Phi, psi and omega in degrees: 000146179290161172316312187286337179282321179293327191282311179311311183299319185304301185303323188291331184265357181300107182255159174309148185262005172265149187298324185265005185287141182231007188290169181278163172310146190245132178274131184302137177292137187295318176291321173294322176300316178298321178289320175301311185293325182292323175296341177295344178257013186305141174235005183285325186286321174294317178307306182302311187278339168294310179301312186287333180276336189264321189262345175249305183084212186296147196223060179294138185303140179082353183259174187295329175301317177294327175288327173296320176302326183285311180301322180291313185296323184295309179299314180293319181292320174300306177309324177289354175100009186284167187249164177046043178290131183190178176236129181246117190274156169203172180246155186202158176284137181238145183240132183231145179284156171234211168300141183215114178217159175205155185192142169277132175256330170216158351284351184227083186303138184185148176281162178228142175277121180208172180212143180298147173271151173298136189073008174298148171277173181263151170278170170299156181304329176276353171095185177229152174231139182202175173281141178259145175246145186237133169232132182292348190203152175299323175304312177299320176299319181296327183282340187297143172284156181290340177288348179267352186242334188304132177079005190239166175264117179277136174238118191243127182245189177194190182220048180290139184241149174301134177220147177304326190259359174072023183294340176302330185298318178289324185287333185245350182281003176299314183311329174262328189296304186230004180304310182300326184296317178286327168299319180297323181293337178261014168095004180304150170267342176189170181218137166242146178233151166291130186314141169286078184203175186239001186274172174233035173263160183271065178226093180298154182258128177266194182148153179284151176236148185236121182268134178291155184299133177090348178276131180287124176301147177233165173295136189220136183212154170253130168277142172303147176315313178291323173295321172295324175296323179293326183285324175295323174297322176302317189287335179292338175292346175080019175240152188294143186253134170231153174211164176255153179215128169234117179229131182231040172288169175207159182273118183257010178093205184266136185224167171282140169222182179193167167247144172263134187226159181199160186214148165252101179307136174272172175269353184232090187295342181282343185279343173098181188248131173263119181260119176253147192215156166213184173238144185270328186279161181218170166282174187270355190277312173265202168249019174056034177296305179285324185226088016215033183306312187301318177300321182282337173289317185304300190290322174300310186293319177294330174291324173300315185294325180291320185299312183293340186275346186133166180282123175288167183292311184265146168294130169263123182248129181263130172241116162262096186284149177259153170059039174291310191295335178256011176153005187056036180302316178304304175299320177302313180300316179291324171299311181305326181280339192226017180293341181273354179282166178277067171272114193253352173202145173230155177205154184215143177247106183205049169214049172094208184225015177271168194302147174285128176246348186203143166241137178228160178204156170241108184225156185285157183301329181293336182259013183291337171294328176297314174302331185285314178294326178296307174312319182285329180287333179274328187308322184283355169249029167082021180258131181271133167277121198223148173282148180152179184281156169224135180240336171105334186105169181295316189283345174242006184295336178286328176301307183291333179286338179248043169085008175276148187292151181209145174245134169251121174264106190276130175258152184293121182257021183299320187254358183310310188278003161291328186255325190312119180059031174248159169304348177279352182282081184230178190288333179296341176280356182276118172275112189302325176295317182285330169307311183296322177302321181293324175296317180293323181288323180287324178295320176297313177299313175294330180285332172283309187297312186295334181249003183296129185288342175293144171291133166255089191265188180293150176270131170280166176299321182292336174282000000 
């Protein structure tokens, strides 16, 4: 089929993206299409992502670097012409990394490449040495009796594979999210996991872990995928394995973090606010280009294109949330401060910079035509209007869970977990062409939603 026939077919089958929608297929609006196509030449998103990662670099939540990032973002958003630019601060507990070393001592002595998980406890400065017990999965560790774990270093592996929707993260991430807490309850002296990632590079993936109330934190680290596979092969030799582990992170107490906000004011205050979000903080190993500098570039660029086209009906509010990586402190603080406002729809970009391939939504019945028009506007750039759930992302998730309408623009996550939370999360991994397609998709979505004549009210449980 020729390109114009493929695009015509895609537009013809663009259906409403809420499960109960029954309206007829929708033809893309000419003005929305023009804005979308112009955004395919966008340079704003790259400028923001490049500037943030070059001039600030890593931005661990609650640190001086994150504070500099907030000031940088305020200056950038002000320069771009947004209104009501400012910072909303809150306090949060701050964990910082220290030294991190590991090695097999027997039966085949050799170093291991690893990194501490956020909230890991520290070993003594001289480190610890202990026998290692190996589990091929988190489920196997959970099924093991405490006497198989007590006094040992627990090693948990997995078989996470790349997927377009990133679903492997949910399936295998528990080993990191809560594994060390359960290992501590069973008497482990420390835990190491195969990085929750899909790459084959010697770059370990960090990320937060959470210890249940009353559970003693233990040292916890992620091995790079090749090092974890090496350790598995050592275990296959059938001999007892011992290792040393040195981690010296520390909790530094309560410090200030904050959210950066900006607006494109709407012409009709009664029509409500469309809240679009990313997160400004990053882990400290890379420069946070994929997670989530690009997301901030995408949403700000799209809002800029709408602003330059004329005043929208609804206010578009930009949220550069702070402290997402270490516990969604920024998103939670923002919800508590603004839950009483008329925020009618939320959306978030926090899954890298590769192309948007699918759109889903949760909308009230009265706004189902809005979903249909969004799907129609996105079809010509290869985005499928699909039935399925929409959650809005971590920083706006509380709004979505409390009845605010949501649209998710799903990015291709096939390579996302090659880079996620690693030293490899750097600017060179951002594909400028795919970044522009993201901006075009967001611009089209905002052009429809911010100007929709329909009321976008709360979503009831039945919907």
